[in-house]
C-alpha positions, 0 to 999 in steps of 0.5 A: 296280909303277907303275899306268902300267907294263905288266907283262911277264907276267900270270898269270890264273886263274879260281877256284871253291871252290879254298881247298884248292889256292890256297896251293900254287898261289900259291907255285908261280906266285910261284916261277916268276915270281921266276925270270923277268925283268921285272915280273909280276902275278897275277890271280885271279878268284873265280867266286862261291865258297861257301868261303874262296877269296875270304878267301884271295885278299885275304890274298894280295893284302895279302902280295904286291903282284903279286896282284890279287883279283877277286870277281864278283857271282855264279857266272858259269861258268869261261869268263866268269870267265876273261874277266873276268880277262883284261879286268883284266890288264895284261901284255904276255903273258898266261898262262891257267891254272886254279888246280887245278895240273893244268897246271903253272905251271913250264912258263911259261919254256918257253912264253916261249922258244917265244913268243920263237921258240926253235923257229926259226919266229919269234915266236909269238902263242900257245903252247898246252899240248897234253896228251900224258897226263891223269893222275887222270882216269877212262876215261870222261872221257878217252874223252869228251874225245877224242871231243869234240875230234875231233867239233869238228874235223870240224864246224868250219872253224877248226882247233882243236888236239886235246887242248888246254884253256885253258892257253896263253900269248898276247900282248897283240895276241891278247888285245885281239882276244879281248876285242873279241869279244862272244860270251856263250856263250864257247869261249875255246880256239876263239876264240883258234884262230879269231884265227889268227896263229902258234900253236905247241904245247907238249906236256906231261903233265897232272897230277891235281888237287892238291886239291878236285874237278873243277868240270866234272861231266857236265852242265856238260861237255855244256853246254860242248860245245853252246856249242863246237859252236853257236859254231863250226859251222852243220852241225847246222842244215844237217843238217835239210836232209839229214835232210829229203831222207832222210825224203822219199826214205823217204816216196816209197819207201813211196808206191811200195810202197803203189801197187805193193801196190794194183796187185797186190792185195796185202794190206799191213800197216797200223797198225804200219807206219803208226805207225812211219813217223809216230813216226820222222818226228815224232822227226826233226822234234822233234830238228831243232826242238831244234837250231834252238832251241839256236841261237835261244836263243843269239841271244836271250841275245846280243840282250839285250846284258847285260854278260858278267860283273859285278865286285863287288870288285877288291883289290890290284895297285895298284888 
């Protein structure tokens, strides 16, 4: 493919220790792209893998001119690795997909048709995959994921579709707007929703991983949830005012109760009730200081102006 030619479709997949699934991923994606008109490229981003993922990527780039292998300097996390791949890709339309094959690449033709306006609503800017079922996941993970999306829906003014991941097809206009956003703590599905335009769902059943383990343990899921909430809602900050009024009302009630007890010469409980009130107030204060600290920490990270990611190597794809 000529360097000046823009591919019709780019497939962007961040990878972290995916040597067990990468060959099958490339086989299935390649088969899908073979059946589509126009040129295509596959951008694979190695997010600091410790297995043979990078070797497999470079071998694939040597075999297939459509493959571009990108290696980051270290592990930056899924969202920044995905951002790196999006900054490299050149397609008019971009499919965002994970390499674990839980999201089937065979849905790409249906997504292309929806983007062309097959639903009768006109050309779409974004076609996002919306999960109907999630196979191979524990009840705990399904339950926490459902609770997370509904919490986000209540906290934010941006309508972020429930039961969706980053699996989606976007056009070049949306990608350019997305890349213009400088956030370090990125929640890409929310950022795409914030951009607006015509966004339509494609309902599908999410499969179990073909190989390997989930790269989102509980600790990383919690961090991701915090990034999403702090990036799209100030309600946790505003909650401090509400809690302050509640605590003030409780304090005033204790004050009235104390005055009445003094007037009626009634013996009042002392140490236990006092310690309970102090403990409650102190706990609420530290809780809200923690919330404020989370927002301030993100402002501090953003103010340093460091690059979002650092690329070590780019192999293949005519580069």
